C-alpha positions in Angstrom: 288.8 -12.0 67.9 286.5 -11.7 70.8 283.1 -13.3 70.7 281.3 -10.0 70.2 283.4 -9.3 67.1 282.8 -13.1 65.7 279.0 -12.3 66.1 279.0 -9.1 64.5 281.2 -10.5 61.6 278.4 -12.9 61.1 276.1 -10.2 60.2 278.4 -8.2 58.2 279.0 -11.0 55.7 276.7 -9.6 52.8 276.7 -12.9 50.8 274.5 -15.3 52.3 274.7 -15.8 56.0 274.0 -12.2 57.0 270.8 -11.8 55.2 269.7 -15.5 56.6 270.6 -14.4 60.0 268.7 -10.8 59.8 265.7 -12.9 58.9 266.2 -15.7 61.5 266.6 -12.8 64.1 262.9 -12.0 63.4 262.1 -15.3 63.1 263.7 -16.4 66.2 261.7 -13.7 68.0 258.6 -14.6 66.4 259.3 -18.3 67.4 259.8 -17.3 71.0 256.7 -15.3 71.0 254.4 -18.1 69.4 256.1 -20.9 71.7 255.8 -19.2 74.9 252.0 -18.5 74.0 251.4 -22.1 72.8 252.0 -23.0 76.7 249.1 -20.9 77.5 247.0 -21.1 74.4 246.8 -25.0 74.5 245.3 -24.8 78.1 242.8 -22.0 77.1 241.4 -23.9 73.7 240.5 -27.4 73.6 241.6 -29.9 70.8 238.4 -29.4 68.9 239.0 -25.5 68.4 242.5 -26.2 67.4 241.0 -28.5 64.7 238.6 -26.2 63.3 241.0 -23.4 63.0 243.5 -25.5 61.5 241.3 -26.9 59.1 240.6 -23.3 57.8 244.2 -22.3 57.5 245.1 -25.5 55.7 242.7 -24.3 53.0 244.7 -21.0 53.0 247.7 -22.9 52.2 246.2 -24.9 49.5 244.7 -22.2 47.7 247.6 -19.7 48.0 249.4 -20.6 44.7 246.0 -20.5 43.0 245.2 -17.1 44.1 248.6 -15.6 43.0 249.0 -18.0 40.0 252.6 -18.2 41.4 253.5 -15.0 39.6 255.4 -13.9 42.7 258.2 -16.5 41.6 258.9 -13.9 38.7 259.9 -11.2 41.1 263.5 -12.4 41.3 264.1 -13.3 37.8 264.2 -10.2 35.5 267.2 -8.1 35.9 265.2 -5.0 35.0 263.7 -3.6 38.1 260.8 -2.2 36.2 259.7 -5.4 34.9 260.0 -6.9 38.6 257.7 -4.1 39.9 255.1 -5.0 37.3 255.1 -8.7 38.2 254.5 -7.5 41.8 251.2 -5.5 40.7 250.4 -8.6 38.5 250.6 -10.8 41.5 248.7 -8.5 43.8 245.9 -8.0 41.5 245.5 -11.7 41.0 245.2 -12.2 44.6 242.7 -9.3 45.2 240.4 -10.6 42.4 240.8 -14.3 43.5 239.7 -13.7 47.0 236.9 -11.5 46.0 235.4 -14.5 44.0 236.1 -16.9 46.7 234.0 -14.6 49.1 231.2 -14.1 46.8 231.2 -17.8 46.0 231.2 -18.8 50.0 228.6 -16.2 51.1 225.9 -17.4 48.3 226.4 -21.0 47.8 224.4 -23.1 50.1 226.1 -26.3 48.7 229.5 -24.9 49.4 228.6 -24.2 53.1 226.9 -27.3 53.7 230.0 -29.3 52.5 232.1 -27.7 55.3 229.1 -27.7 57.9 230.7 -30.5 60.2 234.3 -29.3 59.8 235.0 -25.6 59.3 231.5 -24.5 59.6 230.5 -20.9 59.6 234.4 -20.1 60.0 235.1 -20.8 56.3 233.6 -17.6 55.6 236.6 -15.9 57.0 238.8 -18.0 54.5 238.8 -15.2 52.0 240.1 -12.5 54.3 242.7 -15.0 55.6 243.7 -16.1 52.1 244.0 -12.1 51.3 246.0 -11.1 54.4 248.6 -14.0 54.1 249.1 -13.6 50.4 249.7 -9.9 50.5 252.2 -10.2 53.6 254.1 -13.1 51.5 254.3 -11.7 48.3 255.5 -8.5 49.9 257.9 -10.2 51.7 259.4 -11.8 48.5 259.5 -8.3 46.8 261.6 -6.7 50.0 263.7 -9.7 49.5 264.7 -8.7 46.2 265.3 -5.2 47.5 267.5 -6.9 50.3 265.3 -5.0 53.0 266.0 -8.0 55.3 265.6 -6.0 58.5 262.2 -4.8 57.3 260.9 -8.2 56.7 262.3 -9.3 60.0 260.6 -6.7 62.0 257.2 -7.7 60.1 257.7 -11.2 61.2 257.7 -10.2 64.7 254.8 -8.0 64.1 252.9 -11.0 62.6 253.6 -13.4 65.5 252.8 -10.6 68.2 249.5 -9.6 66.9 248.1 -13.0 66.1 249.2 -14.2 69.6 247.7 -11.2 71.1 244.3 -11.6 69.6 244.2 -15.2 70.5 245.1 -14.5 74.2 242.9 -11.8 74.8 240.1 -13.6 73.3 241.0 -16.9 75.1 240.6 -15.2 78.4 237.7 -13.6 77.8 235.4 -16.3 75.8 237.6 -19.0 73.9 236.1 -20.1 70.8 237.4 -21.5 67.2 236.9 -18.0 65.5 239.1 -16.3 68.0 242.0 -18.6 66.4 241.1 -17.9 62.8 240.8 -14.0 63.5 244.2 -14.1 65.2 245.7 -15.7 61.9 244.0 -12.9 59.8 245.1 -9.9 61.9 248.7 -11.0 62.1 249.4 -11.2 58.7 247.4 -8.2 57.8 249.5 -6.2 60.2 252.6 -7.7 58.8 251.6 -6.5 55.5 250.8 -3.1 56.8 254.2 -2.8 58.5 255.7 -3.4 55.2 253.6 -0.9 53.1 255.8 2.2 53.2 258.8 0.5 52.3 257.0 -1.5 49.7 255.5 2.0 48.2 258.9 3.6 48.1 260.6 0.7 46.5 258.1 0.4 43.8 258.3 4.2 43.1 262.1 3.7 42.5 261.6 0.7 40.3 258.9 1.8 38.0 260.8 5.4 37.6 257.5 6.5 36.1 254.0 5.2 35.8 253.2 1.7 35.8 251.9 0.2 32.3 248.9 -2.4 31.7 250.5 -3.3 28.5 253.8 -4.1 30.6 251.9 -6.0 33.0 250.5 -8.2 30.2 253.6 -8.7 28.8 255.2 -10.0 32.1 252.3 -12.1 32.4 253.1 -13.7 28.9 256.8 -14.1 29.5 256.3 -16.0 32.8 253.2 -18.0 31.6 255.0 -20.9 32.8 254.5 -20.2 36.4 250.7 -20.3 36.2 250.9 -23.2 33.8 253.3 -25.4 35.7 254.6 -23.9 38.9 251.0 -23.1 40.0 249.6 -26.4 39.9 252.7 -27.9 41.3 252.7 -25.5 44.3 248.9 -26.5 44.7 249.6 -30.0 44.9 252.6 -29.6 47.2 250.6 -27.6 49.8 247.8 -30.3 49.2 250.1 -33.1 50.0 251.2 -31.4 53.5 247.5 -30.6 54.3 245.8 -33.6 53.1 245.8 -35.5 56.3 244.0 -32.3 57.9 241.3 -32.4 55.2 241.2 -36.4 55.4 241.2 -36.9 59.4 237.9 -35.2 60.3 236.0 -37.4 57.9 236.6 -40.6 59.9 238.1 -39.5 63.2 236.4 -36.3 64.0 237.8 -32.6 64.9 239.3 -33.4 68.2 241.8 -36.3 66.8 242.5 -33.6 64.0 243.3 -30.9 66.9 245.5 -33.3 68.5 247.3 -34.3 65.3 247.4 -30.5 63.9 248.7 -29.1 67.0 251.3 -31.9 67.2 252.3 -31.4 63.6 252.4 -27.8 63.8 254.7 -27.7 67.1 257.4 -29.2 64.8 256.7 -28.0 61.3 255.9 -24.5 62.1 259.0 -23.1 63.4 261.2 -25.5 61.2 259.2 -24.2 58.1 259.8 -20.3 59.4 263.4 -21.2 59.6 263.1 -22.9 56.0 261.1 -20.0 54.6 263.8 -17.5 55.6 266.6 -19.6 53.7 264.6 -20.0 50.6 264.0 -16.2 50.6 267.8 -15.7 50.5 268.3 -18.9 48.5 266.0 -17.9 45.7 268.3 -14.5 45.2 271.8 -16.1 45.6 271.0 -19.4 43.6 270.1 -17.3 40.4 273.5 -15.4 40.9 275.4 -18.8 41.5 273.9 -20.3 38.4 275.0 -17.4 36.4 278.5 -17.9 37.7 278.8 -21.6 37.6 278.7 -22.2 41.2 275.3 -23.8 41.9 276.5 -27.1 43.0 278.6 -26.2 45.7 276.4 -23.5 46.9 273.1 -25.9 47.0 275.2 -28.5 48.9 276.5 -26.0 51.4 272.6 -24.8 51.9 271.4 -28.4 52.0 273.8 -29.3 54.7 272.7 -26.5 56.9 269.1 -27.2 56.6 269.7 -30.7 57.9 271.8 -29.4 60.6 269.2 -27.2 61.8 266.2 -29.5 61.4 267.8 -32.7 62.9 267.7 -32.2 66.7 264.2 -30.8 67.3 262.8 -33.6 64.9 265.0 -36.5 66.7 264.2 -35.3 70.1 260.4 -35.1 69.5 260.7 -38.5 68.2 262.3 -40.0 71.3 260.6 -37.9 74.1 257.9 -35.9 72.6 255.4 -37.3 74.9 257.2 -35.9 78.1 258.1 -32.5 76.4 254.4 -31.9 75.6 252.9 -33.0 78.8 255.7 -30.5 80.3 255.0 -27.5 78.3 251.2 -27.8 77.1 249.6 -30.1 79.8 249.0 -34.1 79.8 245.8 -33.8 77.6 248.1 -33.2 74.6 250.5 -36.3 75.2 248.4 -38.0 72.1 249.4 -35.3 69.9 253.2 -36.2 70.6 252.6 -39.7 69.7 250.9 -38.9 66.4 253.8 -36.5 65.6 256.3 -39.1 66.3 255.0 -41.1 63.2 255.2 -38.3 60.8 258.3 -36.6 62.2 260.7 -37.7 59.4 258.4 -36.6 56.8 258.5 -33.1 58.4 262.2 -33.1 58.4 262.6 -34.0 54.9 260.0 -31.8 53.9 261.7 -28.9 55.6 264.9 -29.6 53.9 263.4 -30.0 50.4 261.1 -26.8 50.5 263.9 -24.2 49.9 265.5 -26.3 47.5 262.3 -26.4 45.4 263.2 -23.1 44.0 265.9 -24.5 41.9 263.0 -25.7 39.5 262.5 -21.7 39.0 266.0 -20.8 38.9 266.8 -24.0 36.2 263.2 -23.1 34.8 262.2 -26.8 35.0 258.7 -26.2 36.2 257.5 -29.0 34.1 259.5 -31.4 35.8 258.4 -30.0 39.3 254.6 -30.4 38.3 255.4 -34.1 37.4 257.1 -34.9 40.5 254.3 -33.2 42.7 251.7 -35.2 40.9 253.7 -38.5 41.8 254.1 -37.4 45.3 250.2 -36.7 45.7 249.4 -40.1 44.4 251.9 -41.7 47.0 250.4 -39.6 49.9 246.6 -40.5 48.7 247.4 -43.7 48.7 249.0 -43.9 51.8 246.0 -42.3 53.4 243.6 -44.6 51.6 245.6 -48.0 52.9 246.1 -46.4 56.4 242.4 -45.5 56.7 241.0 -49.1 56.0 241.1 -50.0 59.6 239.9 -46.9 61.1 243.0 -46.8 63.1 244.7 -43.3 63.5 247.8 -45.0 64.3 247.8 -47.3 61.3 247.0 -44.1 59.3 249.8 -42.1 60.4 252.4 -44.7 60.1 251.5 -45.2 56.3 251.4 -41.6 56.0 254.6 -40.9 57.7 256.6 -43.8 55.5 255.1 -42.5 52.1 255.7 -38.8 52.9 259.3 -39.4 53.8 259.8 -41.4 50.6 258.5 -38.9 48.2 260.3 -36.1 49.8 263.6 -38.1 50.0 263.3 -38.6 46.2 262.5 -35.2 45.8 265.6 -33.9 47.4 267.8 -36.4 45.6 266.6 -35.1 42.4 266.9 -31.5 43.2 270.6 -32.0 44.3 271.1 -33.9 41.0 269.8 -30.8 39.0 272.0 -28.8 40.9 275.0 -31.0 40.0 275.7 -32.2 43.7 277.6 -35.6 44.1 275.9 -38.7 45.9 278.4 -37.9 48.5 277.0 -34.4 48.9 273.6 -35.8 49.3 274.3 -38.2 52.1 277.1 -37.0 54.2 275.2 -34.5 56.1 272.6 -37.0 57.5 275.3 -39.9 58.3 277.3 -36.9 60.1 274.5 -35.6 62.2 273.1 -38.9 63.1 276.3 -40.0 64.3 276.6 -36.6 66.4 273.0 -37.1 67.8 272.6 -40.6 68.5 274.7 -40.6 72.0 272.8 -37.5 73.1 269.5 -38.9 72.2 270.0 -42.2 73.9 271.0 -40.3 77.1 267.7 -38.3 76.7 265.5 -41.6 76.4 267.3 -43.2 79.4 266.3 -39.8 81.3 262.6 -40.3 80.2 262.5 -43.8 81.7 262.8 -42.1 85.0 259.1 -40.9 84.9 260.1 -37.3 85.4 258.8 -35.2 82.2 260.3 -31.8 83.2 263.6 -33.3 83.6 263.5 -35.1 80.2 262.3 -31.7 78.6 265.2 -29.7 80.2 267.6 -32.7 79.1 266.6 -32.4 75.4 266.9 -28.7 75.7 270.3 -28.7 77.0 271.7 -31.6 74.6 270.1 -29.6 71.7 272.5 -26.8 72.7 275.2 -29.4 73.0 274.4 -30.6 69.5 274.5 -27.3 67.5 277.5 -26.2 69.3 279.4 -29.7 68.8 278.3 -29.7 64.9 279.0 -26.0 64.4 282.6 -26.3 66.2 283.4 -29.4 63.7 282.5 -27.3 60.8 284.1 -24.2 61.7 280.7 -22.3 61.9 282.1 -20.7 65.1 
């Protein structure tokens, strides 16, 4: 079989690989757009501006589950398409109401704005629009995932990345400011939603087969009330766990340090989370089917191994040579961000691996257990931040945070794989395999870094990343 036929065969597999690859094709283009833009954007906007923008968007992630009450998780579960369509209307309506109330509170409450005076400041007024655009786009992506319109989702992801970067670049060359970074976020997700609207309307009409019914919307709300009761607080706490340092750091260290931390964190977390989100969208659909057919353990174990494979090298190489890579791509001013990242990188890796697997709580309808685990995780992360901040040393804080975060995510992964029926060997084997494959390559990258040539270290890390993926894929007969 020729290479061309092998590549086409990957996309013709309709079970799991093809939908993921379709989504990753869009995510891949979005990733390239975003990363190439970062090379310019991090030179246009200082770390303090990034700190303000990341503070605002952190609240989007924290409030996202509250806005929708997590009813979007009900889109995949009913076999009846009409019920699923009513769940979509219920979720969108919840978002619209919540964001309207939030805008009213922020625009009329002096106490609310005074709380954000030294952090997000006036830019917090954009939060309701940012939240609405983000939620409408992501909920619609999930709806189209049920329709298996993965090509449309992929195109929307490219639209989102391109428009966000465009706004930020144009504003950066004219008059850079934190508002441009926030507005870029809003415009990106708003245009992503618009690009999916036509397909959404067509599929909703076909699913309703008539008029939508308020009575049926209420019935869906009652049937899936476990989502707002258990999944919503669990998801909010989960989002808070990841973003809590962004809310905490400005209180002690200021917005410039936050900018260094949040950009370093995002350089690794954002592309890996895009990858995880693509897998999660398909995993949710296929896991429901696998559970019905009795093949959930094997399916989950395979997805877990692939997540570890894709997240391992970017995390490991930034821990070993992040300073040189950041200095080469973004400038010497951003070297501290790489140092901060190295302390929390294992936490990021395990978060990316765990994120798609958390859909198992919904598949198995174990939302109460999910809430318990996330509450325990929040307690551990909050304790790590409190203990780490006692010396007012950012290094100490991030070390405590990295260790605490890695432990809670590792525990979550073990618990999820156990729920799916995976064995201990299935849990451990991927980590051992990829560490053994990557360690010699990482040692060479570290040695090259000792030469004091950041560009050469960066080039070596990129080349060896391709080697690592090729060797791993060949061994596991993915190629």
